[in-house]
C-alpha positions in Angstrom: 38.1 -42.9 -29.7 35.0 -41.4 -28.3 34.9 -41.2 -24.5 31.5 -41.3 -22.9 30.9 -39.6 -19.6 28.0 -40.0 -17.3 25.7 -37.1 -17.8 24.0 -35.8 -14.6 20.3 -36.2 -14.5 18.5 -33.0 -15.4 17.0 -31.5 -12.3 13.2 -31.2 -12.2 11.8 -27.8 -12.1 9.3 -28.6 -9.3 9.6 -31.1 -6.5 7.1 -33.9 -6.9 7.4 -35.3 -3.3 5.0 -32.8 -1.9 3.6 -33.0 1.5 0.6 -30.7 0.8 -1.6 -29.4 -2.0 -0.3 -25.9 -3.0 -2.9 -23.6 -4.4 -2.7 -20.0 -5.6 -5.6 -17.7 -6.2 -5.7 -15.0 -8.9 -8.6 -12.8 -7.9 -10.7 -10.5 -10.1 -14.3 -9.2 -10.0 -15.5 -11.6 -12.7 -13.6 -14.8 -12.0 -11.1 -16.5 -9.6 -8.4 -18.5 -11.2 -7.3 -21.5 -9.0 -3.8 -22.9 -9.8 -2.8 -26.0 -7.9 0.0 -28.5 -7.6 -1.0 -31.7 -6.0 1.1 -34.8 -4.8 1.1 -37.6 -7.3 0.1 -35.3 -10.2 3.6 -34.8 -11.6 5.0 -31.3 -12.4 1.9 -30.1 -14.3 -0.2 -27.5 -12.5 -3.9 -27.7 -12.9 -6.1 -24.6 -13.4 -9.7 -24.1 -12.8 -11.8 -20.9 -12.7 -14.8 -20.1 -10.6 -17.1 -17.1 -10.6 -15.8 -14.2 -8.6 -17.1 -14.1 -5.0 -18.4 -17.7 -5.2 -16.9 -19.0 -1.9 -19.0 -22.2 -1.9 -17.7 -23.2 -5.4 -14.1 -22.4 -4.3 -14.4 -24.7 -1.3 -16.0 -27.4 -3.4 -13.0 -27.2 -5.8 -10.6 -27.6 -2.8 -12.5 -30.7 -1.8 -12.1 -32.1 -5.3 -8.4 -31.5 -5.2 -8.1 -33.4 -1.9 -10.2 -36.3 -3.2 -8.0 -36.6 -6.4 -4.8 -36.5 -4.4 -6.2 -39.2 -2.0 -7.2 -41.4 -5.0 -3.7 -41.1 -6.5 -1.6 -41.6 -3.3 -4.0 -43.1 -0.7 -3.2 -40.2 1.7 -5.1 -37.1 2.8 -3.0 -33.9 2.3 -3.6 -30.5 3.8 -4.2 -27.4 1.6 -1.8 -24.4 1.6 -3.2 -21.4 -0.3 -1.6 -18.1 -1.3 -3.0 -14.9 -2.8 -1.8 -11.4 -3.5 -2.7 -8.5 -1.3 -4.9 -6.2 -3.2 -8.4 -4.6 -3.5 -10.1 -7.8 -2.2 -8.8 -7.1 1.3 -8.4 -10.0 3.8 -11.9 -11.4 4.0 -11.1 -14.4 1.7 -8.1 -15.2 3.9 -10.4 -15.1 7.0 -12.8 -17.5 5.3 -10.1 -20.0 4.5 -8.6 -19.7 8.0 -12.1 -20.4 9.5 -12.3 -23.6 7.3 -9.0 -24.8 8.7 -7.0 -24.1 5.6 -3.5 -22.6 5.8 -3.7 -19.3 4.0 -1.0 -16.7 3.1 -1.3 -13.2 1.7 1.8 -12.1 -0.1 3.1 -8.6 -1.1 3.1 -8.8 -4.9 6.0 -6.3 -5.1 8.2 -8.7 -3.2 8.1 -11.5 -5.7 11.2 -11.5 -7.9 10.6 -11.3 -11.7 12.9 -11.5 -14.7 14.2 -8.2 -16.0 15.9 -9.5 -19.1 13.0 -8.5 -21.3 9.5 -7.2 -21.0 7.5 -9.7 -19.0 4.3 -11.1 -20.2 1.6 -10.8 -17.5 -1.5 -13.0 -17.5 -3.4 -14.7 -14.7 -2.1 -18.1 -15.9 1.5 -17.0 -15.6 1.0 -15.2 -12.3 -0.8 -18.2 -10.8 2.1 -20.5 -11.6 4.6 -17.9 -10.2 2.6 -17.7 -7.0 2.7 -21.5 -6.6 6.5 -21.6 -7.1 7.0 -18.8 -4.6 4.8 -20.6 -2.1 6.9 -23.8 -2.6 10.1 -21.9 -2.0 8.7 -20.1 1.0 7.6 -23.4 2.7 11.0 -24.9 2.0 12.5 -22.1 4.0 14.4 -20.3 1.3 15.4 -16.8 2.4 14.1 -13.6 0.8 11.7 -15.4 -1.6 8.8 -13.1 -0.8 7.2 -11.1 1.9 4.1 -12.3 3.5 1.6 -9.8 4.8 0.2 -10.1 8.3 -3.5 -10.0 8.0 -5.1 -7.5 10.5 -8.1 -8.4 12.6 -11.5 -7.0 11.6 -11.2 -4.5 14.5 -7.8 -3.4 13.4 -8.8 -3.1 9.8 -11.9 -1.0 10.8 -9.8 1.3 12.9 -7.6 2.2 9.9 -10.6 3.6 8.1 -10.5 6.8 10.1 -7.0 7.8 9.0 -7.7 6.8 5.4 -11.0 8.6 5.3 -9.4 11.8 6.7 -6.7 11.5 4.0 -9.3 11.3 1.2 -11.3 14.2 2.7 -8.2 16.4 3.1 -7.3 15.8 -0.6 -10.8 16.8 -1.6 -10.6 19.9 0.5 -7.4 21.0 -1.3 -9.1 20.4 -4.7 -12.1 22.6 -3.8 -9.9 25.4 -2.3 -7.7 25.4 -5.4 -10.8 25.4 -7.7 -12.3 28.5 -5.9 -9.0 30.3 -6.0 -8.6 29.5 -9.7 -12.1 30.8 -10.6 -11.5 34.1 -8.8 -8.0 34.5 -10.2 -9.4 34.4 -13.8 -11.2 37.6 -12.8 -8.2 39.3 -11.3 -9.0 38.5 -7.7 -6.2 37.4 -5.4 -5.9 36.9 -1.7 -9.2 35.2 -1.1 -8.9 32.4 1.5 -11.9 29.9 1.3 -10.9 28.3 4.6 -11.4 31.5 6.7 -14.6 31.7 8.7 -15.7 34.9 7.1 -15.5 33.4 3.6 -19.2 34.2 2.9 -18.9 37.8 4.0 -15.7 38.4 2.0 -17.3 36.9 -1.1 -20.0 39.6 -1.0 -17.2 42.3 -1.0 -15.1 40.9 -3.8 -14.7 42.9 -7.1 -13.0 41.9 -10.3 -9.7 43.4 -11.4 -11.5 46.0 -13.5 -13.7 47.1 -10.7 -16.9 45.2 -11.4 -18.9 43.1 -9.0 -18.7 39.3 -9.3 -20.7 38.0 -12.3 -23.8 36.2 -11.0 -23.1 32.8 -12.5 -19.5 32.9 -11.2 -20.7 33.9 -7.8 -23.3 31.1 -7.8 -20.6 28.6 -8.8 -18.3 29.8 -6.0 -21.1 29.5 -3.5 -21.8 25.9 -4.5 -18.1 25.2 -4.1 -18.2 26.7 -0.7 -21.2 24.5 0.2 -19.1 21.4 -0.7 -16.1 22.8 1.1 -18.1 23.4 4.3 -19.5 19.9 4.2 -16.0 18.5 3.9 -14.8 20.6 6.8 -17.7 19.3 8.9 -16.9 15.7 7.9 -13.2 16.2 8.6 -14.0 17.6 12.1 -16.2 14.5 12.8 -13.6 12.1 11.6 -10.9 13.8 13.7 -13.1 13.7 16.7 -13.6 9.9 16.4 -9.9 9.5 15.8 -9.0 11.5 18.9 -11.5 9.6 21.0 -10.0 6.3 19.8 -6.5 7.6 20.6 -7.5 8.6 24.1 -8.8 5.1 24.8 -5.5 3.6 23.5 -3.4 6.0 25.6 -5.2 5.2 28.8 -4.4 1.5 28.3 -0.7 2.1 27.6 2.1 2.3 30.2 2.9 5.7 31.6 6.1 6.4 29.5 4.4 5.4 26.3 1.3 7.5 27.1 3.5 10.5 28.0 5.3 10.4 24.6 2.0 10.0 22.7 0.4 13.0 24.5 2.0 15.5 22.2 0.3 18.6 20.8 2.0 20.0 17.8 5.7 20.3 18.5 5.3 21.1 22.2 6.4 18.4 24.6 5.7 18.2 28.3 8.5 19.0 30.6 9.1 15.4 31.5 9.1 14.2 27.9 11.3 17.1 26.8 14.0 16.2 29.4 13.9 12.5 28.5 14.3 13.2 24.8 17.2 15.7 25.4 18.9 13.1 27.7 18.7 10.4 25.1 20.0 12.5 22.3 23.3 13.0 24.0 26.4 14.6 22.4 25.3 13.5 18.9 22.6 16.2 18.7 25.0 18.9 20.0 27.7 17.9 17.5 25.2 18.0 14.6 24.0 21.5 15.5 27.4 23.0 16.1 28.5 25.0 13.1 31.7 24.4 11.2 34.3 27.1 11.3 36.9 27.3 8.6 36.0 23.8 7.3 37.2 22.2 10.6 35.5 19.1 11.9 33.3 19.6 14.9 34.7 18.4 18.2 33.2 17.1 21.4 32.3 19.6 24.0 35.1 19.8 26.6 34.1 18.7 30.1 33.5 21.5 32.6 35.8 21.7 35.7 34.6 19.6 38.5 32.3 17.5 36.3 32.5 13.8 37.0 33.5 11.7 34.1 32.8 8.0 33.8 33.3 5.3 31.2 36.2 4.1 29.1 38.9 6.8 28.5 37.6 9.0 31.3 41.1 9.4 32.9 42.6 10.4 29.6 40.0 13.1 29.0 40.5 14.4 32.5 44.2 14.7 32.1 43.8 16.4 28.7 41.4 19.0 30.1 43.9 19.8 32.9 
């Protein structure tokens, strides 16, 4: 006899009792793909593309989504938008925030993906994945994704100094290596393009077989030096702006924080040096103490007459006696 058991109802992949319109944006230079999941629309996600950078058309599409949701349910729902952090920066997030739309910027590396096989990657699939991640994030599920805190325009502009200096420094290394490589092909070693007397030393250079520098090679090296000197000047200007900004920030900080930031190289002021040494305690002394015969390092024994305090102080005092 066949026994029939009640089969549990298959769970739906996406909740349909939504309290908002969830939207994801896949951004590119040519087009923006809008993937949305609205209340009353079932589990199917709608997709619509607008021209890249067309903010007015994007907001118009959001208005259409609200009107469709209101026509189906008779209610007005808020919009919750998510986008990946990328080359577009945070200006779109600021536009949406100014329009009263809840916007989130997610770290794309924090979204879990399947590792069973090679994953297909398209804007359509990524848009649906972003919507599902946003749903889980708003439900309060832990470790779903990591949202990025959007900086203010002033904070974002201040970061340009360090980033520009990093780019200029990398270009400086390229020019220095190129000059050294050009000279090394002629048997010349030891020339330092970063020295102040680089022009004078260039006139004195001779090839490995005793000839003066060939004219075209010398002209090429001089042009490289022109670029290098321009980079050095720009680096100096950027570092000056950075130091001025840091000085303003230090003056507005409390005294202990300003003292720790006022460090030149590895030299600390006397007050900061004593504070750092006091906080390191015995752990730093144990780490620097060499091992003898493979034995484990031990704590420094207390000196006679030194006052001990804390748990186990009496035991240590008796052991030292």
